[in-house]
PDB file of N, CA, C and O in Angstrom:
ATOM      1  N   MET A   1     -81.945  49.870 -40.319  1.00  0.00           N
ATOM      2  CA  MET A   1     -80.893  48.845 -40.106  1.00  0.00           C
ATOM      3  C   MET A   1     -79.892  49.127 -39.221  1.00  0.00           C
ATOM      4  O   MET A   1     -79.268  50.181 -39.343  1.00  0.00           O
ATOM      5  N   MET A   2     -79.619  48.291 -38.280  1.00  0.00           N
ATOM      6  CA  MET A   2     -78.727  48.394 -37.205  1.00  0.00           C
ATOM      7  C   MET A   2     -77.275  48.498 -37.834  1.00  0.00           C
ATOM      8  O   MET A   2     -76.990  48.118 -38.970  1.00  0.00           O
ATOM      9  N   ASP A   3     -76.398  49.072 -36.920  1.00  0.00           N
ATOM     10  CA  ASP A   3     -74.854  49.212 -37.571  1.00  0.00           C
ATOM     11  C   ASP A   3     -74.375  47.835 -37.659  1.00  0.00           C
ATOM     12  O   ASP A   3     -73.833  47.491 -38.710  1.00  0.00           O
ATOM     13  N   LYS A   4     -74.493  47.046 -36.755  1.00  0.00           N
ATOM     14  CA  LYS A   4     -73.838  45.512 -36.981  1.00  0.00           C
ATOM     15  C   LYS A   4     -74.466  44.773 -38.178  1.00  0.00           C
ATOM     16  O   LYS A   4     -73.714  44.076 -38.859  1.00  0.00           O
ATOM     17  N   GLU A   5     -75.709  44.850 -38.487  1.00  0.00           N
ATOM     18  CA  GLU A   5     -76.385  44.283 -39.726  1.00  0.00           C
ATOM     19  C   GLU A   5     -75.708  45.021 -40.974  1.00  0.00           C
ATOM     20  O   GLU A   5     -75.335  44.359 -41.942  1.00  0.00           O
ATOM     21  N   LYS A   6     -75.564  46.380 -40.926  1.00  0.00           N
ATOM     22  CA  LYS A   6     -75.055  47.098 -42.088  1.00  0.00           C
ATOM     23  C   LYS A   6     -73.439  46.633 -42.324  1.00  0.00           C
ATOM     24  O   LYS A   6     -72.951  46.358 -43.420  1.00  0.00           O
ATOM     25  N   LYS A   7     -72.901  46.619 -41.328  1.00  0.00           N
ATOM     26  CA  LYS A   7     -71.551  46.046 -41.610  1.00  0.00           C
ATOM     27  C   LYS A   7     -71.279  44.676 -42.041  1.00  0.00           C
ATOM     28  O   LYS A   7     -70.329  44.387 -42.768  1.00  0.00           O
ATOM     29  N   LEU A   8     -72.166  43.798 -41.560  1.00  0.00           N
ATOM     30  CA  LEU A   8     -72.068  42.511 -42.203  1.00  0.00           C
ATOM     31  C   LEU A   8     -72.737  42.634 -43.866  1.00  0.00           C
ATOM     32  O   LEU A   8     -72.273  41.948 -44.776  1.00  0.00           O
ATOM     33  N   LEU A   9     -73.605  43.375 -44.023  1.00  0.00           N
ATOM     34  CA  LEU A   9     -73.922  43.517 -45.452  1.00  0.00           C
ATOM     35  C   LEU A   9     -72.892  44.229 -46.305  1.00  0.00           C
ATOM     36  O   LEU A   9     -72.756  43.923 -47.490  1.00  0.00           O
ATOM     37  N   VAL A  10     -72.151  45.189 -45.716  1.00  0.00           N
ATOM     38  CA  VAL A  10     -71.082  45.691 -46.494  1.00  0.00           C
ATOM     39  C   VAL A  10     -69.999  44.638 -46.830  1.00  0.00           C
ATOM     40  O   VAL A  10     -69.520  44.555 -47.961  1.00  0.00           O
ATOM     41  N   LYS A  11     -69.630  43.832 -45.798  1.00  0.00           N
ATOM     42  CA  LYS A  11     -68.541  42.736 -45.876  1.00  0.00           C
ATOM     43  C   LYS A  11     -69.106  41.844 -47.135  1.00  0.00           C
ATOM     44  O   LYS A  11     -68.454  41.550 -48.136  1.00  0.00           O
ATOM     45  N   LEU A  12     -70.333  41.516 -46.883  1.00  0.00           N
ATOM     46  CA  LEU A  12     -70.934  40.468 -47.751  1.00  0.00           C
ATOM     47  C   LEU A  12     -70.871  41.122 -49.151  1.00  0.00           C
ATOM     48  O   LEU A  12     -70.468  40.398 -50.061  1.00  0.00           O
ATOM     49  N   SER A  13     -71.196  42.321 -49.427  1.00  0.00           N
ATOM     50  CA  SER A  13     -71.296  42.900 -50.800  1.00  0.00           C
ATOM     51  C   SER A  13     -69.783  42.943 -51.358  1.00  0.00           C
ATOM     52  O   SER A  13     -69.494  42.557 -52.491  1.00  0.00           O
ATOM     53  N   THR A  14     -68.822  43.474 -50.402  1.00  0.00           N
ATOM     54  CA  THR A  14     -67.621  43.338 -50.974  1.00  0.00           C
ATOM     55  C   THR A  14     -67.054  41.994 -51.284  1.00  0.00           C
ATOM     56  O   THR A  14     -66.249  41.932 -52.213  1.00  0.00           O
ATOM     57  N   ILE A  15     -67.343  40.980 -50.674  1.00  0.00           N
ATOM     58  CA  ILE A  15     -66.995  39.545 -51.121  1.00  0.00           C
ATOM     59  C   ILE A  15     -67.494  39.083 -52.499  1.00  0.00           C
ATOM     60  O   ILE A  15     -66.862  38.479 -53.366  1.00  0.00           O
ATOM     61  N   ILE A  16     -68.760  39.499 -52.508  1.00  0.00           N
ATOM     62  CA  ILE A  16     -69.477  39.110 -53.809  1.00  0.00           C
ATOM     63  C   ILE A  16     -68.915  39.858 -54.997  1.00  0.00           C
ATOM     64  O   ILE A  16     -68.724  39.269 -56.061  1.00  0.00           O
ATOM     65  N   ARG A  17     -68.659  41.073 -54.848  1.00  0.00           N
ATOM     66  CA  ARG A  17     -68.211  41.982 -55.982  1.00  0.00           C
ATOM     67  C   ARG A  17     -66.690  41.394 -56.270  1.00  0.00           C
ATOM     68  O   ARG A  17     -66.358  41.218 -57.442  1.00  0.00           O
ATOM     69  N   ALA A  18     -65.820  41.107 -55.259  1.00  0.00           N
ATOM     70  CA  ALA A  18     -64.532  40.791 -55.502  1.00  0.00           C
ATOM     71  C   ALA A  18     -64.519  39.549 -56.405  1.00  0.00           C
ATOM     72  O   ALA A  18     -63.880  39.436 -57.451  1.00  0.00           O
ATOM     73  N   ARG A  19     -65.357  38.595 -55.816  1.00  0.00           N
ATOM     74  CA  ARG A  19     -65.475  37.222 -56.521  1.00  0.00           C
ATOM     75  C   ARG A  19     -65.823  37.281 -57.696  1.00  0.00           C
ATOM     76  O   ARG A  19     -65.186  36.645 -58.536  1.00  0.00           O
ATOM     77  N   ARG A  20     -66.989  38.106 -58.079  1.00  0.00           N
ATOM     78  CA  ARG A  20     -67.303  38.387 -59.608  1.00  0.00           C
ATOM     79  C   ARG A  20     -66.334  38.926 -60.231  1.00  0.00           C
ATOM     80  O   ARG A  20     -66.259  38.596 -61.414  1.00  0.00           O
ATOM     81  N   HIS A  21     -65.387  39.803 -59.769  1.00  0.00           N
ATOM     82  CA  HIS A  21     -64.426  40.377 -60.649  1.00  0.00           C
ATOM     83  C   HIS A  21     -63.362  39.393 -60.958  1.00  0.00           C
ATOM     84  O   HIS A  21     -62.872  39.323 -62.085  1.00  0.00           O
ATOM     85  N   GLU A  22     -62.948  38.531 -59.848  1.00  0.00           N
ATOM     86  CA  GLU A  22     -61.919  37.426 -59.923  1.00  0.00           C
ATOM     87  C   GLU A  22     -62.413  36.510 -61.194  1.00  0.00           C
ATOM     88  O   GLU A  22     -61.539  36.084 -61.951  1.00  0.00           O
ATOM     89  N   LEU A  23     -63.677  36.223 -61.427  1.00  0.00           N
ATOM     90  CA  LEU A  23     -64.303  35.299 -62.425  1.00  0.00           C
ATOM     91  C   LEU A  23     -64.339  36.125 -63.647  1.00  0.00           C
ATOM     92  O   LEU A  23     -64.456  35.489 -64.695  1.00  0.00           O
ATOM     93  N   ASN A  24     -64.257  37.498 -63.739  1.00  0.00           N
ATOM     94  CA  ASN A  24     -64.462  38.262 -64.843  1.00  0.00           C
ATOM     95  C   ASN A  24     -65.885  38.233 -65.327  1.00  0.00           C
ATOM     96  O   ASN A  24     -66.152  38.199 -66.528  1.00  0.00           O
ATOM     97  N   LEU A  25     -66.877  38.248 -64.296  1.00  0.00           N
ATOM     98  CA  LEU A  25     -68.263  38.258 -64.678  1.00  0.00           C
ATOM     99  C   LEU A  25     -68.819  39.503 -64.545  1.00  0.00           C
ATOM    100  O   LEU A  25     -68.379  40.274 -63.691  1.00  0.00           O
ATOM    101  N   SER A  26     -69.797  39.835 -65.325  1.00  0.00           N
ATOM    102  CA  SER A  26     -70.590  41.121 -65.209  1.00  0.00           C
ATOM    103  C   SER A  26     -71.580  40.761 -64.217  1.00  0.00           C
ATOM    104  O   SER A  26     -71.721  39.610 -63.802  1.00  0.00           O
ATOM    105  N   GLN A  27     -72.388  41.938 -63.771  1.00  0.00           N
ATOM    106  CA  GLN A  27     -73.479  41.704 -62.803  1.00  0.00           C
ATOM    107  C   GLN A  27     -74.632  40.861 -63.620  1.00  0.00           C
ATOM    108  O   GLN A  27     -75.242  39.993 -62.995  1.00  0.00           O
ATOM    109  N   LEU A  28     -74.916  41.078 -64.890  1.00  0.00           N
ATOM    110  CA  LEU A  28     -75.686  40.519 -65.832  1.00  0.00           C
ATOM    111  C   LEU A  28     -75.444  39.143 -65.680  1.00  0.00           C
ATOM    112  O   LEU A  28     -76.365  38.415 -65.308  1.00  0.00           O
ATOM    113  N   GLU A  29     -74.297  38.679 -65.925  1.00  0.00           N
ATOM    114  CA  GLU A  29     -73.906  37.114 -65.951  1.00  0.00           C
ATOM    115  C   GLU A  29     -74.197  36.473 -64.707  1.00  0.00           C
ATOM    116  O   GLU A  29     -74.742  35.370 -64.663  1.00  0.00           O
ATOM    117  N   VAL A  30     -73.823  37.182 -63.602  1.00  0.00           N
ATOM    118  CA  VAL A  30     -74.048  36.562 -62.188  1.00  0.00           C
ATOM    119  C   VAL A  30     -75.585  36.405 -61.961  1.00  0.00           C
ATOM    120  O   VAL A  30     -76.019  35.416 -61.370  1.00  0.00           O
ATOM    121  N   ALA A  31     -76.448  37.441 -62.459  1.00  0.00           N
ATOM    122  CA  ALA A  31     -77.666  37.216 -62.294  1.00  0.00           C
ATOM    123  C   ALA A  31     -78.263  36.103 -63.253  1.00  0.00           C
ATOM    124  O   ALA A  31     -79.104  35.335 -62.786  1.00  0.00           O
ATOM    125  N   GLU A  32     -77.918  36.001 -64.395  1.00  0.00           N
ATOM    126  CA  GLU A  32     -78.281  34.918 -65.156  1.00  0.00           C
ATOM    127  C   GLU A  32     -77.835  33.511 -64.466  1.00  0.00           C
ATOM    128  O   GLU A  32     -78.656  32.598 -64.372  1.00  0.00           O
ATOM    129  N   ARG A  33     -76.725  33.397 -64.068  1.00  0.00           N
ATOM    130  CA  ARG A  33     -76.323  32.172 -63.477  1.00  0.00           C
ATOM    131  C   ARG A  33     -77.218  31.935 -62.329  1.00  0.00           C
ATOM    132  O   ARG A  33     -77.774  30.849 -62.172  1.00  0.00           O
ATOM    133  N   ALA A  34     -77.362  32.892 -61.555  1.00  0.00           N
ATOM    134  CA  ALA A  34     -78.169  32.769 -60.204  1.00  0.00           C
ATOM    135  C   ALA A  34     -79.732  32.704 -60.494  1.00  0.00           C
ATOM    136  O   ALA A  34     -80.480  32.417 -59.559  1.00  0.00           O
ATOM    137  N   ASP A  35     -80.125  32.899 -61.452  1.00  0.00           N
ATOM    138  CA  ASP A  35     -81.474  33.079 -61.786  1.00  0.00           C
ATOM    139  C   ASP A  35     -82.321  34.029 -61.078  1.00  0.00           C
ATOM    140  O   ASP A  35     -83.485  33.746 -60.793  1.00  0.00           O
ATOM    141  N   CYS A  36     -81.753  35.210 -60.767  1.00  0.00           N
ATOM    142  CA  CYS A  36     -82.290  36.421 -60.138  1.00  0.00           C
ATOM    143  C   CYS A  36     -82.088  37.772 -60.973  1.00  0.00           C
ATOM    144  O   CYS A  36     -81.200  37.824 -61.824  1.00  0.00           O
ATOM    145  N   GLY A  37     -82.733  38.612 -60.777  1.00  0.00           N
ATOM    146  CA  GLY A  37     -82.858  39.804 -61.415  1.00  0.00           C
ATOM    147  C   GLY A  37     -81.452  40.736 -61.397  1.00  0.00           C
ATOM    148  O   GLY A  37     -80.793  40.886 -60.368  1.00  0.00           O
ATOM    149  N   LEU A  38     -81.106  41.318 -62.647  1.00  0.00           N
ATOM    150  CA  LEU A  38     -79.922  41.959 -62.687  1.00  0.00           C
ATOM    151  C   LEU A  38     -79.883  43.175 -61.409  1.00  0.00           C
ATOM    152  O   LEU A  38     -78.882  43.371 -60.718  1.00  0.00           O
ATOM    153  N   ASN A  39     -81.155  43.913 -61.266  1.00  0.00           N
ATOM    154  CA  ASN A  39     -81.312  44.624 -60.181  1.00  0.00           C
ATOM    155  C   ASN A  39     -80.804  44.194 -58.830  1.00  0.00           C
ATOM    156  O   ASN A  39     -80.135  44.931 -58.105  1.00  0.00           O
ATOM    157  N   ALA A  40     -81.188  42.855 -58.502  1.00  0.00           N
ATOM    158  CA  ALA A  40     -80.967  42.315 -57.377  1.00  0.00           C
ATOM    159  C   ALA A  40     -79.340  42.190 -57.061  1.00  0.00           C
ATOM    160  O   ALA A  40     -78.891  42.358 -55.927  1.00  0.00           O
ATOM    161  N   ILE A  41     -78.675  41.935 -57.993  1.00  0.00           N
ATOM    162  CA  ILE A  41     -77.136  41.927 -57.904  1.00  0.00           C
ATOM    163  C   ILE A  41     -76.617  43.211 -57.601  1.00  0.00           C
ATOM    164  O   ILE A  41     -75.833  43.408 -56.673  1.00  0.00           O
ATOM    165  N   GLY A  42     -77.076  44.162 -58.434  1.00  0.00           N
ATOM    166  CA  GLY A  42     -76.568  45.591 -58.262  1.00  0.00           C
ATOM    167  C   GLY A  42     -76.991  46.039 -57.054  1.00  0.00           C
ATOM    168  O   GLY A  42     -76.168  46.683 -56.403  1.00  0.00           O
ATOM    169  N   ARG A  43     -78.206  45.836 -56.532  1.00  0.00           N
ATOM    170  CA  ARG A  43     -78.578  46.475 -55.190  1.00  0.00           C
ATOM    171  C   ARG A  43     -77.903  45.893 -54.175  1.00  0.00           C
ATOM    172  O   ARG A  43     -77.690  46.580 -53.176  1.00  0.00           O
ATOM    173  N   LEU A  44     -77.463  44.605 -54.219  1.00  0.00           N
ATOM    174  CA  LEU A  44     -76.840  43.754 -53.175  1.00  0.00           C
ATOM    175  C   LEU A  44     -75.533  44.336 -53.197  1.00  0.00           C
ATOM    176  O   LEU A  44     -75.149  44.593 -52.056  1.00  0.00           O
ATOM    177  N   GLU A  45     -74.674  44.648 -54.139  1.00  0.00           N
ATOM    178  CA  GLU A  45     -73.504  45.024 -54.245  1.00  0.00           C
ATOM    179  C   GLU A  45     -73.356  46.565 -53.630  1.00  0.00           C
ATOM    180  O   GLU A  45     -72.322  47.026 -53.144  1.00  0.00           O
ATOM    181  N   ARG A  46     -74.546  47.207 -53.755  1.00  0.00           N
ATOM    182  CA  ARG A  46     -74.532  48.696 -53.259  1.00  0.00           C
ATOM    183  C   ARG A  46     -75.043  48.718 -51.775  1.00  0.00           C
ATOM    184  O   ARG A  46     -75.235  49.783 -51.188  1.00  0.00           O
ATOM    185  N   VAL A  47     -75.242  47.572 -51.235  1.00  0.00           N
ATOM    186  CA  VAL A  47     -75.961  47.350 -49.848  1.00  0.00           C
ATOM    187  C   VAL A  47     -77.227  48.151 -49.767  1.00  0.00           C
ATOM    188  O   VAL A  47     -77.475  48.949 -48.863  1.00  0.00           O
ATOM    189  N   GLN A  48     -77.983  47.883 -50.752  1.00  0.00           N
ATOM    190  CA  GLN A  48     -79.336  48.678 -50.883  1.00  0.00           C
ATOM    191  C   GLN A  48     -80.513  47.608 -50.591  1.00  0.00           C
ATOM    192  O   GLN A  48     -81.699  47.926 -50.686  1.00  0.00           O
ATOM    193  N   VAL A  49     -80.102  46.369 -50.244  1.00  0.00           N
ATOM    194  CA  VAL A  49     -80.967  45.233 -50.084  1.00  0.00           C
ATOM    195  C   VAL A  49     -80.421  44.209 -49.032  1.00  0.00           C
ATOM    196  O   VAL A  49     -79.242  43.865 -48.953  1.00  0.00           O
ATOM    197  N   ASP A  50     -81.370  43.801 -48.292  1.00  0.00           N
ATOM    198  CA  ASP A  50     -80.840  42.677 -47.220  1.00  0.00           C
ATOM    199  C   ASP A  50     -81.444  41.292 -48.079  1.00  0.00           C
ATOM    200  O   ASP A  50     -82.658  41.116 -48.184  1.00  0.00           O
ATOM    201  N   PRO A  51     -80.528  40.426 -48.619  1.00  0.00           N
ATOM    202  CA  PRO A  51     -81.013  39.509 -49.494  1.00  0.00           C
ATOM    203  C   PRO A  51     -81.485  38.326 -48.645  1.00  0.00           C
ATOM    204  O   PRO A  51     -81.080  38.191 -47.490  1.00  0.00           O
ATOM    205  N   THR A  52     -82.411  37.398 -49.262  1.00  0.00           N
ATOM    206  CA  THR A  52     -82.723  36.159 -48.468  1.00  0.00           C
ATOM    207  C   THR A  52     -81.704  35.182 -48.506  1.00  0.00           C
ATOM    208  O   THR A  52     -80.698  35.325 -49.201  1.00  0.00           O
ATOM    209  N   PHE A  53     -81.921  34.163 -47.772  1.00  0.00           N
ATOM    210  CA  PHE A  53     -81.005  33.030 -47.655  1.00  0.00           C
ATOM    211  C   PHE A  53     -81.023  32.383 -49.092  1.00  0.00           C
ATOM    212  O   PHE A  53     -79.973  32.176 -49.700  1.00  0.00           O
ATOM    213  N   THR A  54     -82.250  32.075 -49.603  1.00  0.00           N
ATOM    214  CA  THR A  54     -82.218  31.445 -50.992  1.00  0.00           C
ATOM    215  C   THR A  54     -81.411  32.378 -51.984  1.00  0.00           C
ATOM    216  O   THR A  54     -80.587  31.832 -52.717  1.00  0.00           O
ATOM    217  N   THR A  55     -81.534  33.312 -52.033  1.00  0.00           N
ATOM    218  CA  THR A  55     -80.919  34.219 -52.946  1.00  0.00           C
ATOM    219  C   THR A  55     -79.140  34.088 -52.698  1.00  0.00           C
ATOM    220  O   THR A  55     -78.347  33.898 -53.621  1.00  0.00           O
ATOM    221  N   LEU A  56     -78.850  34.204 -51.588  1.00  0.00           N
ATOM    222  CA  LEU A  56     -77.397  33.967 -51.387  1.00  0.00           C
ATOM    223  C   LEU A  56     -76.923  32.676 -51.662  1.00  0.00           C
ATOM    224  O   LEU A  56     -75.735  32.529 -51.946  1.00  0.00           O
ATOM    225  N   ILE A  57     -77.648  31.775 -51.619  1.00  0.00           N
ATOM    226  CA  ILE A  57     -77.180  30.279 -51.892  1.00  0.00           C
ATOM    227  C   ILE A  57     -77.133  30.397 -53.473  1.00  0.00           C
ATOM    228  O   ILE A  57     -76.113  29.943 -53.992  1.00  0.00           O
ATOM    229  N   LYS A  58     -77.938  30.855 -54.175  1.00  0.00           N
ATOM    230  CA  LYS A  58     -77.881  31.119 -55.656  1.00  0.00           C
ATOM    231  C   LYS A  58     -76.747  31.764 -56.139  1.00  0.00           C
ATOM    232  O   LYS A  58     -76.071  31.321 -57.068  1.00  0.00           O
ATOM    233  N   ILE A  59     -76.498  32.884 -55.488  1.00  0.00           N
ATOM    234  CA  ILE A  59     -75.444  33.860 -55.848  1.00  0.00           C
ATOM    235  C   ILE A  59     -74.034  33.024 -55.545  1.00  0.00           C
ATOM    236  O   ILE A  59     -73.184  32.885 -56.425  1.00  0.00           O
ATOM    237  N   ALA A  60     -73.901  32.554 -54.379  1.00  0.00           N
ATOM    238  CA  ALA A  60     -72.620  31.628 -54.164  1.00  0.00           C
ATOM    239  C   ALA A  60     -72.472  30.587 -55.226  1.00  0.00           C
ATOM    240  O   ALA A  60     -71.366  30.414 -55.737  1.00  0.00           O
ATOM    241  N   ASP A  61     -73.545  29.855 -55.609  1.00  0.00           N
ATOM    242  CA  ASP A  61     -73.464  28.855 -56.464  1.00  0.00           C
ATOM    243  C   ASP A  61     -73.046  29.620 -57.965  1.00  0.00           C
ATOM    244  O   ASP A  61     -72.199  29.114 -58.701  1.00  0.00           O
ATOM    245  N   ALA A  62     -73.615  30.645 -58.241  1.00  0.00           N
ATOM    246  CA  ALA A  62     -73.333  31.321 -59.354  1.00  0.00           C
ATOM    247  C   ALA A  62     -71.871  31.917 -59.570  1.00  0.00           C
ATOM    248  O   ALA A  62     -71.358  32.094 -60.675  1.00  0.00           O
ATOM    249  N   LEU A  63     -71.309  32.184 -58.398  1.00  0.00           N
ATOM    250  CA  LEU A  63     -69.668  32.472 -58.273  1.00  0.00           C
ATOM    251  C   LEU A  63     -68.822  31.314 -57.861  1.00  0.00           C
ATOM    252  O   LEU A  63     -67.689  31.424 -57.393  1.00  0.00           O
ATOM    253  N   GLU A  64     -69.407  30.290 -58.052  1.00  0.00           N
ATOM    254  CA  GLU A  64     -68.530  28.902 -57.923  1.00  0.00           C
ATOM    255  C   GLU A  64     -67.927  28.932 -56.455  1.00  0.00           C
ATOM    256  O   GLU A  64     -66.739  28.630 -56.343  1.00  0.00           O
ATOM    257  N   MET A  65     -68.552  29.228 -55.474  1.00  0.00           N
ATOM    258  CA  MET A  65     -68.125  29.163 -54.113  1.00  0.00           C
ATOM    259  C   MET A  65     -69.229  28.584 -53.224  1.00  0.00           C
ATOM    260  O   MET A  65     -70.397  28.419 -53.574  1.00  0.00           O
ATOM    261  N   SER A  66     -68.734  28.315 -52.098  1.00  0.00           N
ATOM    262  CA  SER A  66     -69.714  27.714 -51.103  1.00  0.00           C
ATOM    263  C   SER A  66     -70.278  28.786 -50.360  1.00  0.00           C
ATOM    264  O   SER A  66     -69.564  29.740 -50.051  1.00  0.00           O
ATOM    265  N   PRO A  67     -71.409  28.744 -50.056  1.00  0.00           N
ATOM    266  CA  PRO A  67     -72.301  29.844 -49.243  1.00  0.00           C
ATOM    267  C   PRO A  67     -71.631  30.186 -47.872  1.00  0.00           C
ATOM    268  O   PRO A  67     -71.903  31.250 -47.316  1.00  0.00           O
ATOM    269  N   LYS A  68     -70.791  29.327 -47.346  1.00  0.00           N
ATOM    270  CA  LYS A  68     -70.050  29.695 -46.136  1.00  0.00           C
ATOM    271  C   LYS A  68     -68.981  30.692 -46.542  1.00  0.00           C
ATOM    272  O   LYS A  68     -68.723  31.641 -45.802  1.00  0.00           O
ATOM    273  N   ASP A  69     -68.466  30.541 -47.485  1.00  0.00           N
ATOM    274  CA  ASP A  69     -67.394  31.579 -48.035  1.00  0.00           C
ATOM    275  C   ASP A  69     -67.830  32.902 -48.068  1.00  0.00           C
ATOM    276  O   ASP A  69     -66.955  33.767 -48.118  1.00  0.00           O
ATOM    277  N   LEU A  70     -69.141  33.280 -48.050  1.00  0.00           N
ATOM    278  CA  LEU A  70     -69.698  34.444 -48.223  1.00  0.00           C
ATOM    279  C   LEU A  70     -69.734  35.163 -46.710  1.00  0.00           C
ATOM    280  O   LEU A  70     -70.026  36.346 -46.535  1.00  0.00           O
ATOM    281  N   PHE A  71     -69.408  34.292 -45.737  1.00  0.00           N
ATOM    282  CA  PHE A  71     -69.405  34.845 -44.224  1.00  0.00           C
ATOM    283  C   PHE A  71     -68.060  34.444 -43.520  1.00  0.00           C
ATOM    284  O   PHE A  71     -68.083  33.722 -42.523  1.00  0.00           O
ATOM    285  N   PRO A  72     -67.005  34.876 -43.998  1.00  0.00           N
ATOM    286  CA  PRO A  72     -65.851  34.382 -43.382  1.00  0.00           C
ATOM    287  C   PRO A  72     -65.719  35.047 -41.779  1.00  0.00           C
ATOM    288  O   PRO A  72     -66.407  36.000 -41.415  1.00  0.00           O
ATOM    289  N   ASN A  73     -64.792  34.417 -40.980  1.00  0.00           N
ATOM    290  CA  ASN A  73     -64.912  34.727 -39.710  1.00  0.00           C
ATOM    291  C   ASN A  73     -64.082  36.121 -39.476  1.00  0.00           C
ATOM    292  O   ASN A  73     -64.035  36.632 -38.357  1.00  0.00           O
TER     293      ASN A  73
END
């Protein structure tokens, strides 16, 4: 993975984790809301996976945010 891509994934994971904490949700609760596996949320937060667009939309919805908010300027 290139440095630029890695930096974007780190930023993305930080935003997801922060929002999850704001909502007082566990990784399991986000996974259930997003209809994806618990491991997917954990791996995303640890920057161990490059998520699909569909997964990001589901996670944004689970976190009660717009997908565009996952990618601030």
